N, C-alpha and C positions, 0 to 999 in steps of 0.2 A: 278196422272194419273190412269184413269179408264179403265180398260180392257173390251173390247167388245168381247163376243163370239157370233158368229153368228151361225144359225141353220144349215147352210150349213157344217159347221166345225164339229158340232156334228154328223150329218148324215153321213158324209164321215168316220169319226173315227169309228162308230158303224157298218157301213157297212163293212169296213174291218175287224172289229172283227168277224162279222158274216161270211165273206169269210174264214178267219182263222180257225173258227170252222168247217166250212163245209169241208175245205182241210183237216183237221184232221180226220175227219169222214171218207171222200173218201180214204183217204191215209192208212186207216186201224189202225188208232192209238187206236181204240177199240179192236183190235185183238192180241194186246201184251199178251202173256201169263203169267200173274203173279197172277194167280188165280180170283177166283169170287168176293172177296172184292175189289181187284184193278180195276176190269172192273166197280163194282158199283161206286167207287169213282170217277173213270174217266168220267163215263156217268153223274154223278151228277155235276161234274165240268164243263162239256162241256154244259150240259142242263143250269146252273146257268149263265154262261158266255153269252149264246145264249139269255136268257131272260132279261139280264142286257142290252145287245145291243139294245134290243127293248124298255125296260123300260126308258133307259136314254134319248132317244130324245122325248119320249112321256111326261116325266116329264118336260123336258127343254122347250117343245113345248108349254105347258100348263102353265107355270110359268108366273104370271102376267095376265092372261086372267080372264074374269068375268064369274060368274056362279059356281054352284054347281059341274057340270061334271068336270069343270076345276080344282076346289079345290079337288076333289078326285083323279083326275090324278096325280096332284102334290103330294099329300100326298101318294098315293099307290105307285108311282113311286119311290119317295125318300125312303120310308120305305123298298121297295124291294131292293133298291140299297145297302142301309145300311147292310140289312141282307145278301144278296148276297156276299158282300165285306167279312163279317166275314166267311161265308160258304166256300167261294172260298179259302180263306186261309187254313181253316181247311181240306177241301176236297184234297188241293195241299199236304199238309202234308201227308195225308194218302195215297194219289196216290204214293208219293216218298218212304214212307215207305214199301208199297207193292211191288213196283217196285224193290227196292234194297234189299228186303227181310231183313228188318231191324225190331226189335222188340225193342220198349222203354218199360220201366218197368212201372209197374201198377200206380205208384205215378205220373209218367210224363204223362201218358195217361189221368188219371183223373184230374190233374190239367189243361191240354190242354182242355179237355172237359168242364171242371168248367169255364174256361175263356170265352169259346164260349157260354155256356148257360147264364152267367153272361151278356154277350153283348147282346144276344137276349132280355132277361129279361128288360135290360135298355132300349132296342128299345120299347118293349111293355109298360114300363113305360113313355116313351116319348109320348105315344099316350093320355095320360092323363095329364102330365105335361111335355111340350117341353123343354126338357134340351139338347137334342142331336141337333135337328132342329125344326123349326117351319114353318107355313105357316102362313103369316099375312092376314089381312083384303083384301088386293088387290091381294091374291093368290100368293105371291111371297115367294119363298123358302128362308130361313135364317139360317145360321148355328146358333147352340146354344152354351152354355157355356162349355158343355161336350163333343163337336164335337171332338176334339182331342183326347179323350179316345179311339174312334173308329179306327183312324190312328194309336195310339200307339199299341193297341191290334193286328191289321193287321201286322204291322211291327214285332211285336214280334213273333207272329206265324210263318211268312216267315223266319225271323232271326234264329228261333228255327230249322226250316227245314233244312236251310242252314248249320247251326252248326252241326246237325244229320249227313247231308251228309258228310261233311269233317270229 
């Protein structure tokens, strides 16, 4: 059975995401007093989510369309979404650490940062050798053999933040 995702579903989901971000900003989520670093990570988190809600329908909308412009939109949109997923997990971890005033040891922090850097480097490598995702001759996005690595990295970072919280 083939699942069909319609553009209106993508637009509604991302529109709701943008609304949630706007509600956070309007409600004063940026005014929480947990220091300058906490505000910086919250801002980076909000901006990353906002741009992802814009990139997702663009990448999806140009998927399978002809032309160089469509190809660039599919590549740029999907590259952003992979990058943002890793960054959002990392920013969330830092927001949580700052908000709860928790300090993790240096090894833990370097390991976390190293995993994020490795994921970003893998994404750069993907520009030359498509192992995470590719865009075929018809400008259709396709997951690559190492796609699951990004999912696992995101889950591990988020799981780490939950374990630290508890």
